[in-house]
NUTORVEX-929674 format. One line per 8 residues: number of its first residue (from 0); for each residue x, y, z of C-alpha. Coordinates in Angstrom, 2 decimals. Example, Ala and Ser with C-alpha at 12.3 -4.5 7.8 and 13.67 -1.06 7.14 Angstrom:
BEGIN
0	12.30/-4.50/7.80 | 13.67/-1.06/7.14 $
# end
This chain:
BEGIN
0	145.85/-170.29/-19.64 | 143.14/-172.07/-17.18 | 143.55/-175.69/-17.10 | 141.38/-178.83/-16.15 | 142.27/-180.69/-13.06 | 144.96/-183.30/-12.60 | 146.35/-185.67/-11.05 | 149.71/-184.59/-9.31 $
8	152.39/-185.31/-11.08 | 156.02/-185.57/-10.02 | 157.15/-182.56/-8.40 | 159.63/-180.66/-10.35 | 163.51/-180.26/-9.91 | 163.95/-176.54/-7.65 | 165.25/-173.96/-10.18 | 168.36/-171.86/-9.06 $
16	168.55/-168.18/-9.25 | 171.33/-168.93/-11.99 | 168.69/-170.91/-13.85 | 165.84/-168.79/-14.25 | 167.93/-166.03/-15.37 | 169.77/-168.06/-18.25 | 165.66/-168.96/-19.29 | 164.74/-165.31/-19.27 $
24	168.05/-164.31/-21.32 | 167.32/-166.94/-24.02 | 163.79/-165.65/-23.68 | 165.52/-161.92/-24.70 | 167.56/-163.55/-27.53 | 164.44/-165.70/-29.35 | 162.64/-162.06/-28.96 | 165.00/-160.06/-29.86 $
32	166.40/-162.31/-32.79 | 162.33/-162.32/-34.38 | 161.62/-158.65/-33.46 | 165.05/-157.88/-35.98 | 163.60/-159.98/-39.45 | 162.14/-157.39/-41.44 | 160.72/-160.57/-44.36 | 157.41/-161.84/-41.98 $
40	157.57/-164.92/-44.36 | 160.53/-165.90/-42.41 | 159.38/-164.33/-38.70 | 157.60/-168.15/-38.17 | 160.33/-170.11/-39.47 | 163.26/-168.30/-37.33 | 160.82/-168.76/-34.75 | 160.46/-171.94/-34.94 $
48	164.04/-172.45/-35.04 | 165.25/-170.81/-32.19 | 163.37/-172.55/-30.08 | 164.43/-175.60/-30.65 | 168.57/-174.42/-30.47 | 168.08/-171.78/-27.55 | 165.30/-174.63/-25.29 | 166.18/-177.73/-25.69 $
56	168.22/-178.11/-22.68 | 165.76/-175.87/-19.99 | 162.51/-176.44/-21.76 | 163.28/-179.89/-23.87 | 162.36/-178.15/-27.01 | 163.39/-181.14/-29.28 | 161.80/-180.33/-32.57 | 159.36/-178.19/-34.01 $
64	156.42/-177.83/-36.55 | 154.84/-175.00/-38.25 | 151.31/-175.48/-39.67 | 149.19/-173.44/-41.74 | 145.34/-173.56/-42.33 | 143.92/-174.10/-45.39 | 140.12/-175.11/-45.04 | 139.20/-178.17/-42.09 $
72	142.64/-178.44/-41.83 | 145.99/-177.33/-40.66 | 148.82/-178.55/-42.75 | 152.10/-178.84/-42.24 | 154.63/-176.73/-43.60 | 157.89/-176.88/-41.72 | 159.90/-179.16/-39.19 | 162.62/-178.95/-37.64 $
80	164.65/-180.71/-35.16 | 163.58/-184.05/-33.46 | 160.54/-184.06/-36.09 | 161.83/-186.57/-38.62 | 158.79/-188.01/-39.10 | 156.48/-186.38/-39.75 | 155.82/-185.49/-43.57 | 155.75/-181.89/-44.91 $
88	151.97/-181.63/-46.25 | 150.92/-184.23/-42.94 | 147.05/-183.30/-42.24 | 145.39/-182.38/-38.41 | 141.74/-181.99/-38.46 | 140.60/-178.58/-37.23 | 137.88/-180.61/-34.89 | 141.38/-182.30/-33.30 $
96	140.08/-181.41/-29.68 | 143.89/-179.91/-28.63 | 143.20/-177.81/-32.23 | 140.19/-176.74/-30.55 | 141.61/-175.71/-27.20 | 144.65/-173.73/-29.13 | 141.75/-171.60/-31.28 | 139.99/-170.79/-27.87 $
104	142.91/-169.70/-25.46 | 146.06/-170.12/-27.67 | 148.04/-171.73/-26.01 | 148.12/-175.62/-24.80 | 150.22/-178.37/-22.96 | 149.59/-182.04/-24.22 | 151.02/-185.13/-22.36 | 149.96/-189.20/-24.12 $
112	147.24/-189.43/-21.36 | 145.46/-186.14/-21.03 | 141.83/-185.77/-23.02 | 141.48/-184.68/-26.53 | 144.85/-186.66/-26.99 | 144.71/-189.13/-30.12 | 147.57/-192.33/-30.82 | 146.50/-192.13/-34.24 $
120	146.78/-188.82/-35.32 | 150.50/-187.75/-32.76 | 152.13/-191.24/-33.44 | 151.45/-190.36/-36.99 | 154.54/-187.68/-36.16 | 156.45/-189.43/-33.14 | 155.07/-187.10/-30.81 | 153.98/-188.18/-26.91 $
128	154.44/-184.39/-25.70 | 153.99/-181.19/-27.03 | 153.64/-177.46/-26.38 | 151.86/-175.34/-28.92 | 150.82/-171.88/-29.63 | 148.17/-170.29/-32.72 | 149.60/-166.96/-34.48 | 147.56/-164.57/-35.05 $
136	143.82/-163.39/-34.31 | 142.62/-165.59/-37.14 | 145.05/-168.34/-36.11 | 146.31/-168.89/-39.86 | 149.46/-170.55/-37.83 | 150.38/-173.26/-35.05 | 153.55/-173.66/-33.44 | 154.07/-176.77/-32.29 $
144	156.92/-178.07/-29.98 | 157.86/-182.02/-29.06 | 159.01/-181.69/-25.69 | 161.29/-184.08/-23.89 | 161.61/-185.30/-20.81 | 160.00/-183.27/-17.44 | 157.49/-180.53/-18.52 | 158.33/-177.26/-16.75 $
152	155.31/-176.48/-17.08 | 154.98/-172.63/-16.00 | 158.14/-171.49/-17.88 | 157.38/-173.24/-21.32 | 153.83/-171.50/-21.02 | 155.82/-168.19/-20.24 | 158.53/-168.33/-23.02 | 155.32/-169.60/-25.77 $
160	153.18/-166.79/-24.70 | 155.96/-164.13/-24.59 | 157.45/-165.16/-28.40 | 153.44/-165.78/-29.17 | 153.07/-161.85/-28.50 | 155.87/-160.47/-30.11 | 154.83/-162.87/-33.30 | 151.23/-161.43/-33.32 $
168	153.14/-158.04/-32.94 | 155.51/-158.20/-35.67 | 152.55/-159.48/-38.33 | 150.45/-156.79/-37.19 | 152.99/-154.45/-38.04 | 152.88/-155.53/-41.52 | 149.55/-155.55/-42.12 | 149.81/-152.28/-41.26 $
176	152.55/-151.68/-43.79 | 151.24/-153.30/-46.11 | 147.41/-151.21/-45.66 | 149.99/-148.14/-46.05 | 151.59/-149.10/-48.93 | 148.37/-150.13/-50.45 | 146.76/-146.65/-49.43 | 150.55/-144.83/-51.07 $
184	149.40/-146.84/-54.21 | 145.86/-145.13/-53.98 | 147.13/-141.67/-53.80 | 149.92/-141.70/-56.56 | 147.06/-143.40/-58.80 | 145.12/-140.04/-58.22 | 148.40/-138.27/-58.99 | 148.10/-136.78/-62.95 $
192	150.92/-138.81/-64.85 | 151.14/-135.65/-68.00 | 148.84/-132.79/-68.07 | 145.80/-132.78/-70.70 | 147.14/-130.98/-73.82 | 146.07/-128.09/-74.24 | 146.55/-125.60/-77.09 | 149.11/-122.65/-76.21 $
200	150.05/-124.15/-72.97 | 152.75/-125.99/-71.43 | 151.73/-127.32/-67.56 | 153.22/-129.71/-65.53 | 152.59/-130.56/-61.63 | 154.70/-133.08/-58.92 | 153.54/-133.61/-55.43 | 156.71/-135.14/-52.68 $
208	154.82/-136.46/-49.66 | 156.71/-136.50/-46.13 | 155.30/-139.61/-44.94 | 154.34/-142.66/-47.20 | 151.15/-141.07/-48.00 | 150.34/-137.18/-47.55 | 147.70/-134.51/-47.63 | 148.63/-132.89/-50.55 $
216	147.12/-133.56/-54.06 | 146.76/-131.77/-56.91 | 144.60/-132.69/-60.38 | 143.61/-130.95/-64.19 | 139.75/-131.05/-65.02 | 139.51/-131.13/-68.65 | 136.20/-129.68/-69.83 | 136.86/-128.76/-73.19 $
224	139.42/-127.67/-75.33 | 139.24/-123.84/-74.74 | 138.94/-124.63/-70.56 | 140.82/-126.37/-68.09 | 140.51/-127.14/-64.10 | 143.47/-126.99/-62.03 | 143.43/-127.27/-58.18 | 145.38/-127.43/-55.37 $
232	145.03/-129.49/-52.19 | 146.53/-129.95/-48.83 | 144.83/-131.72/-45.64 | 146.50/-130.35/-42.45 | 149.13/-132.91/-41.21 | 150.06/-136.15/-42.86 | 149.97/-139.70/-42.92 | 147.17/-141.29/-44.10 $
240	144.32/-139.88/-42.60 | 145.47/-136.40/-44.26 | 145.33/-138.15/-47.44 | 142.00/-139.33/-47.32 | 141.28/-136.24/-46.64 | 142.70/-134.40/-49.58 | 141.44/-137.80/-51.85 | 137.84/-136.66/-50.34 $
248	138.43/-132.82/-51.48 | 139.28/-133.63/-54.88 | 136.30/-136.44/-55.71 | 134.00/-134.04/-54.46 | 135.59/-130.69/-56.59 | 135.39/-132.93/-59.50 | 131.72/-134.64/-58.51 | 130.77/-130.70/-58.24 $
256	131.63/-129.06/-61.23 | 130.67/-131.59/-63.31 | 127.50/-130.59/-61.58 | 126.95/-127.24/-62.49 | 130.13/-126.43/-63.30 | 130.04/-123.24/-60.62 | 133.18/-122.74/-58.96 | 131.70/-121.01/-56.28 $
264	128.75/-123.29/-55.17 | 130.73/-126.13/-55.78 | 133.26/-124.68/-53.24 | 130.78/-123.93/-50.62 | 129.24/-127.10/-50.94 | 132.42/-128.67/-50.94 | 133.23/-126.98/-47.56 | 129.66/-128.01/-45.46 $
272	130.53/-131.77/-46.75 | 133.89/-131.15/-44.84 | 132.88/-129.57/-42.21 | 129.96/-132.42/-41.62 | 133.15/-134.92/-42.31 | 134.20/-137.82/-38.89 | 137.46/-136.11/-39.97 | 136.48/-131.81/-38.36 $
280	139.11/-131.53/-36.29 | 141.46/-131.27/-39.72 | 141.13/-128.92/-42.27 | 142.40/-128.51/-46.32 | 143.40/-125.39/-48.08 | 142.56/-125.21/-51.60 | 143.37/-123.27/-54.49 | 140.96/-123.72/-57.14 $
288	141.38/-122.20/-61.28 | 139.98/-122.61/-64.18 | 142.63/-121.12/-67.27 | 140.35/-120.26/-70.55 | 142.22/-120.85/-73.44 | 142.71/-117.31/-74.32 | 144.43/-116.49/-71.19 | 141.45/-115.15/-68.62 $
296	142.30/-116.78/-65.33 | 139.19/-117.16/-62.51 | 139.89/-119.31/-59.57 | 139.15/-119.31/-56.26 | 141.75/-119.36/-53.06 | 140.27/-121.56/-49.79 | 143.15/-120.68/-47.60 | 145.79/-121.86/-49.20 $
304	148.97/-120.31/-49.69 | 148.50/-117.72/-53.08 | 149.75/-118.67/-56.30 | 152.41/-116.73/-57.94 | 151.56/-114.74/-61.50 | 154.56/-113.97/-63.11 | 153.96/-110.74/-65.91 | 156.84/-109.25/-67.60 $
312	159.10/-109.56/-64.47 | 156.34/-108.51/-61.47 | 154.46/-111.05/-60.37 | 151.35/-110.93/-58.06 | 150.10/-112.88/-55.59 | 146.17/-114.50/-56.17 | 144.66/-114.32/-52.49 | 140.96/-113.94/-53.80 $
320	138.39/-116.92/-52.18 | 138.35/-117.53/-48.51 | 138.89/-119.14/-45.50 | 140.30/-122.61/-45.18 | 137.63/-125.72/-45.75 | 136.02/-127.05/-43.02 | 135.88/-125.13/-39.44 | 133.05/-123.34/-40.20 $
328	129.63/-124.37/-42.29 | 128.32/-120.79/-43.32 | 132.41/-120.02/-45.28 | 131.28/-117.39/-48.37 | 134.05/-117.50/-50.81 | 134.62/-115.10/-53.72 | 136.16/-115.33/-57.14 | 139.52/-113.70/-58.09 $
336	140.35/-113.12/-62.06 | 143.19/-113.10/-63.85 | 145.10/-113.10/-67.06 | 148.05/-115.13/-68.56 | 149.26/-113.46/-71.52 | 152.14/-114.95/-73.78 | 155.21/-115.78/-71.82 | 153.48/-115.46/-68.33 $
344	153.19/-118.35/-65.59 | 151.37/-119.34/-62.66 | 153.02/-121.14/-59.94 | 150.48/-123.18/-57.16 | 152.38/-124.88/-55.06 | 151.51/-126.09/-50.54 | 153.42/-124.60/-47.92 | 155.33/-127.69/-47.84 $
352	157.78/-125.62/-50.03 | 157.90/-122.14/-48.85 | 157.94/-123.80/-45.10 | 160.85/-125.84/-45.24 | 163.43/-125.05/-42.88 | 167.23/-124.77/-43.85 | 169.67/-124.16/-41.15 | 169.11/-121.75/-38.55 $
360	165.66/-123.33/-38.94 | 165.17/-121.12/-41.37 | 162.37/-121.40/-44.04 | 162.64/-120.93/-47.31 | 160.10/-118.79/-47.53 | 158.37/-116.71/-50.55 | 161.05/-114.81/-51.86 | 162.70/-117.38/-52.49 $
368	160.39/-119.26/-54.38 | 159.59/-115.83/-56.02 | 163.18/-115.75/-56.90 | 163.19/-119.61/-58.45 | 160.08/-117.93/-60.30 | 161.80/-115.73/-61.97 | 165.07/-117.12/-63.12 | 163.47/-120.30/-64.67 $
376	160.47/-118.23/-66.56 | 162.57/-119.27/-69.60 | 162.35/-122.59/-69.24 | 159.71/-125.60/-70.00 | 157.24/-125.92/-67.22 | 159.06/-129.73/-65.82 | 161.74/-128.04/-65.94 | 160.56/-125.06/-63.45 $
384	158.74/-127.58/-61.17 | 162.08/-129.67/-60.90 | 164.22/-126.27/-60.64 | 161.42/-125.03/-57.39 | 162.36/-128.33/-56.08 | 166.29/-128.42/-56.42 | 166.10/-125.28/-54.93 | 164.43/-126.57/-51.88 $
392	166.64/-129.93/-51.61 | 169.70/-127.38/-51.37 | 168.77/-125.10/-49.22 | 167.25/-127.75/-46.64 | 170.79/-129.68/-46.78 | 170.00/-132.93/-44.72 | 167.11/-132.00/-43.28 | 164.47/-134.85/-43.17 $
400	161.53/-133.14/-45.21 | 158.38/-132.47/-42.81 | 155.90/-131.66/-44.59 | 154.36/-132.38/-48.57 | 155.47/-130.92/-51.17 | 153.60/-129.64/-53.58 | 154.42/-127.58/-56.92 | 152.29/-127.04/-60.13 $
408	153.13/-124.62/-63.22 | 150.91/-123.34/-65.74 | 153.20/-120.86/-68.80 | 151.32/-120.02/-71.72 | 153.31/-120.22/-74.55 $
# end
């Protein structure tokens, strides 16, 4: 911080190496305590207490105050140490010169004879010398330390700047954490809570992300009492970017199908939109099918793991379609046709299921998935979905989940 020239002050006592080491150890202790606090509402109060407790001897911090901005004032929210004259709720106007310096520079040391010091404001809280710093990019909070004795300006500014930096990092992490959790809530709200009623069929699905948010989504689109659309999509990678892209695919699919009800035209248009998006380094696989009440199943597989059709003990992979969405704008897709007879079942899934790794880095694989489908075909759809996840979890053991996992089952009763 650039400071105005001042008249010469009394020379500060020389510090020895041991004094410096002690001060820096205390600064490290304070920073460690701040970093370990998980509740952001406690970060500032802990900081205030720690500065007084650790630096009273070295820097003369005998008391401290925490202010929060409300409109055109900073309001006193907490006090600690020798700040008993300061009433909670005490207000300092934003126009107060030391506040303006803090909003500009972030750090400040102020003495009674310095320009801008107001005896009326500071006298009401019993302060003649203080150091202060603002918190977060919006300057929503200010922490002010009452100083007793000579001011070691260099080390006071160094210590407060270090603490301020760590607090701001901690608060930014919490803000990012909150944003990601909001994204998770949005993504979960897009997942169907249950399949729509579709006469003659039992349908269920579930998705488990590898991160707080994931790149897998599935959806049901009920066009009429005789036609139901089912989609499973997987954006490359996982986390927030993948989740946003998967959301856009589902939204675009719904809008496109509502417009012309043509599977291939909609998917080719969706491919062009994804290709032109800012996330062209990513790609999206999609399996979309429409089941008719009479058992006809029309589908398109855009680079997705083939759905498995179980009929009389035999399994067929549903592969017709084209490449993944996004890499090129000229990709052409084709429809595939299948039929579900009473007792048949279709299993749709993402590669997080088959590529889940167990002992020796072996993958769960399609063969185990096929066996699981056959073993549980007599069960309701929801139990079949649960059985797939149980088998994968049993296979992987304690290995952390590395990719999002999604399963959808369609059974004709």
